C-alpha positions as a printed Julia matrix, in Angstrom:
246×3 Matrix{Float64}:
  46.16  -23.03   16.53
  46.35  -22.07   12.83
  44.82  -25.39   11.82
  41.92  -24.92   14.25
  41.26  -21.44   12.84
  41.24  -22.76    9.28
  38.8   -25.53   10.21
  36.48  -23.04   11.92
  36.67  -20.69    8.9
  35.83  -23.55    6.51
  32.87  -24.58    8.63
  31.6   -21.0     8.71
  31.86  -20.76    4.91
  29.96  -23.99    4.42
  27.22  -22.88    6.85
  26.89  -19.52    5.06
  26.73  -21.23    1.66
  24.02  -23.63    2.82
  21.99  -20.82    4.36
  22.3   -18.63    1.27
  21.3   -21.53   -0.99
  18.25  -22.23    1.13
  17.16  -18.58    1.26
  17.77  -17.67   -2.4
  16.54  -21.04   -3.61
  13.31  -20.57   -1.7
  12.9   -17.01   -2.98
  13.46  -18.15   -6.55
  10.83  -20.87   -6.37
   8.35  -18.58   -4.64
   8.71  -15.89   -7.25
   7.69  -18.38   -9.99
   4.22  -18.93   -8.56
   1.1   -17.38  -10.02
   0.33  -14.31   -7.86
  -2.22  -11.51   -7.65
  -0.95   -7.95   -7.62
  -1.39   -5.84   -5.59
  -1.67   -8.3    -2.74
  -3.89   -6.11   -0.55
  -7.17   -4.15   -1.03
  -9.92   -2.63    1.14
 -13.18   -4.3     2.05
 -16.29   -2.77    0.48
 -14.38   -0.99   -2.29
 -13.36   -1.74   -5.85
  -9.89   -2.91   -6.82
  -7.94   -3.41  -10.02
  -5.79   -6.51   -9.65
  -3.69   -8.47  -12.08
  -2.94  -12.16  -12.08
   0.8   -12.42  -12.81
   1.67  -15.64  -14.59
   5.35  -16.6   -15.06
   6.21  -19.44  -17.44
   8.15  -22.17  -15.59
   8.62  -24.51  -18.53
  11.85  -24.61  -20.53
  10.21  -25.74  -23.75
   6.43  -25.14  -23.63
   4.33  -21.96  -23.6
   1.46  -21.11  -21.24
  -1.66  -21.17  -23.4
  -4.5   -21.13  -20.89
  -5.26  -19.67  -17.46
  -8.31  -20.54  -15.35
  -9.0   -18.51  -12.2
 -11.72  -19.68   -9.81
 -13.3   -17.02   -7.59
 -13.91  -18.12   -3.98
 -17.44  -19.37   -3.21
 -17.39  -17.9     0.31
 -16.66  -14.38   -0.99
 -18.83  -13.63   -4.06
 -18.3   -10.36   -5.91
 -21.09   -8.57   -7.73
 -19.05   -6.79  -10.37
 -16.23   -8.51  -12.27
 -14.81   -7.07  -15.48
 -11.68   -7.99  -17.46
  -9.22   -5.89  -19.46
  -8.34   -7.02  -22.96
  -5.03   -8.86  -23.3
  -3.64   -8.82  -26.82
  -3.7   -12.28  -28.36
  -5.93  -13.77  -25.69
  -9.66  -14.42  -25.48
 -11.54  -14.36  -22.2
 -14.72  -16.09  -20.98
 -16.55  -16.02  -17.66
 -18.82  -18.5   -15.93
 -21.48  -17.61  -13.33
 -23.16  -19.37  -10.45
 -26.2   -18.78   -8.27
 -25.6   -17.1    -4.92
 -27.89  -17.4    -1.92
 -28.42  -15.12   -0.14
 -28.18  -12.51   -2.94
 -25.4    -9.97   -2.83
 -26.17   -6.24   -2.97
 -24.5    -3.93   -5.45
 -25.48   -0.24   -5.43
 -28.72   -1.03   -3.7
 -29.77   -3.79   -6.08
 -29.72   -7.51   -5.07
 -27.89   -9.89   -7.41
 -28.61  -13.62   -7.46
 -25.67  -14.52   -9.75
 -21.96  -13.92   -9.48
 -18.92  -14.72  -11.62
 -17.42  -18.02  -10.48
 -14.6   -18.49  -12.99
 -12.52  -16.56  -15.52
 -10.71  -18.34  -18.35
  -8.11  -16.76  -20.65
  -7.05  -18.68  -23.79
  -4.14  -17.79  -26.07
  -4.74  -17.38  -29.82
  -2.13  -18.38  -32.32
   1.39  -17.73  -31.04
   0.36  -15.41  -28.19
   1.15  -17.86  -25.37
   3.53  -16.95  -22.58
   6.86  -18.32  -23.79
   9.73  -19.72  -21.66
  11.49  -17.0   -19.68
   8.46  -14.64  -19.92
   5.45  -13.7   -17.83
   2.07  -12.19  -18.57
  -0.42  -10.19  -16.45
  -4.21  -10.58  -16.73
  -5.98   -7.52  -15.22
  -9.41   -7.73  -13.52
 -11.63   -5.18  -11.79
 -13.47   -6.53   -8.73
 -16.01   -5.01   -6.39
 -17.55   -4.31   -4.06
 -15.04   -6.51   -2.2
 -16.57   -8.7     0.49
 -16.02   -8.21    4.23
 -13.66  -11.14    4.69
 -10.0   -11.32    5.66
  -8.82  -12.64    2.31
  -9.85  -14.05   -1.08
  -8.16  -17.26   -2.33
  -8.14  -17.67   -6.12
  -7.46  -21.3    -7.13
  -5.75  -21.22  -10.5
  -4.93  -23.69  -13.27
  -2.09  -22.95  -15.67
  -2.07  -25.03  -18.9
   1.0   -25.44  -21.11
   1.19  -26.12  -24.84
   2.58  -29.62  -24.14
  -0.56  -30.52  -22.13
   1.01  -30.17  -18.66
  -1.05  -28.32  -16.05
   0.26  -26.5   -12.99
  -2.4   -26.49  -10.29
  -2.01  -23.42   -7.98
  -4.79  -24.51   -5.64
  -3.25  -24.96   -2.19
  -4.62  -22.6     0.45
  -2.2   -20.9     2.89
  -1.66  -22.52    6.27
   0.07  -21.07    9.37
   3.72  -22.05    9.62
   3.94  -23.84    6.28
   4.68  -22.9     2.68
   2.54  -24.83    0.18
   4.32  -26.29   -2.82
   1.61  -25.0    -5.17
   0.07  -21.98   -3.39
  -3.04  -20.29   -4.73
  -2.95  -16.53   -5.28
  -4.29  -14.67   -2.21
  -5.7   -11.17   -1.98
  -5.66   -9.85    1.6
  -8.59   -7.57    2.49
  -8.25   -4.84    5.1
 -11.15   -3.23    6.98
 -12.39   -0.04    5.37
 -11.13    3.25    6.88
 -13.43    5.25    9.18
 -15.53    7.92    7.36
 -14.02   11.39    7.19
 -15.35   13.85    9.76
 -16.2    11.27   12.46
 -15.64   12.56   15.96
 -12.68   11.17   17.94
 -11.62   11.71   21.56
  -8.32   13.21   20.39
 -10.12   15.98   18.52
 -12.26   16.84   21.56
  -9.27   17.08   23.93
  -7.31   19.27   21.51
  -9.7    22.27   21.98
  -8.14   23.73   25.23
  -4.78   24.11   23.45
  -6.35   26.8    21.25
  -7.21   28.9    24.33
  -3.67   28.61   25.59
  -2.38   29.69   22.25
  -4.68   32.72   22.29
  -3.49   33.67   25.78
   0.08   33.37   24.65
  -0.6    35.5    21.62
  -2.27   38.21   23.77
   0.63   38.19   26.25
   3.14   38.46   23.45
   1.21   41.36   21.89
   1.08   43.24   25.2
   4.78   42.77   25.79
   5.53   43.99   22.28
   3.33   47.08   22.8
   5.03   47.99   26.04
   8.43   47.55   24.44
   7.54   49.9    21.6
   6.14   52.51   24.0
   9.35   52.37   26.08
  11.41   52.79   22.96
   9.4    55.86   21.88
   9.7    57.42   25.38
  13.45   56.88   25.32
  13.81   58.52   21.93
  11.69   61.47   23.1
  13.92   61.91   26.1
  17.0    61.96   23.91
  15.47   64.59   21.66
  14.45   66.86   24.56
  17.88   66.47   26.12
  19.55   67.43   22.87
  17.39   70.55   22.49
  18.14   71.68   26.06
  21.86   71.19   25.52
  21.77   73.28   22.33
  19.83   76.09   24.0
  22.25   76.22   26.88
  25.2    76.66   24.5
  23.48   79.56   22.66
  22.66   81.67   25.82
  25.42   84.22   26.84
  27.27   83.67   30.06
  26.33   86.24   32.74
  29.16   88.55   33.9
  29.88   88.8    37.64
């Protein structure tokens, strides 16, 4: 019996170890991918996102980052934030039909952003760097996939270009920004607001009933006190009058 229990315990330990290795190993590899942060934004609005680039090499630095904006979701306004030690350049393409920004049609949109390190500013082993970008108005699509190339100082290139697929985890996934539908405008009528009106009348009736009960209670208290005062006066008067002799 003891031997069986030891065998079962050993099997359980091995199973747990294998599961933990799979889970934490997967998490470690996934965290090393180029990502966009935050991962969600609202359709029709502007968003500040940052492409987070970890360095996966043990000996080379990341010296160049190329981010391709999706062709099926053009954005009218794209601006970058300066990154110390890095230069940035953008490329544009024609869009048809034009996209509208603040009432004006635009026939061109940014198609690619390239950051290049100057001197010794590359992302070194064990480090990461963020490259902020402002985008907007965001298109009315479910998501934006940014295919990205990461170039190292030794000439190697990591191609983060694989689009997400249901039920699978790509080996080199592209950064994805999920876009949610814009919230309803403030002040729009809803059925809940219309139904809530009768509750106010009930509250008013309750308040009136409570006020009447309070008034009657106070009146009763005053009447009781008056009775006590009159009774006290009568008792005092009775004690002061002489007793009639028979």
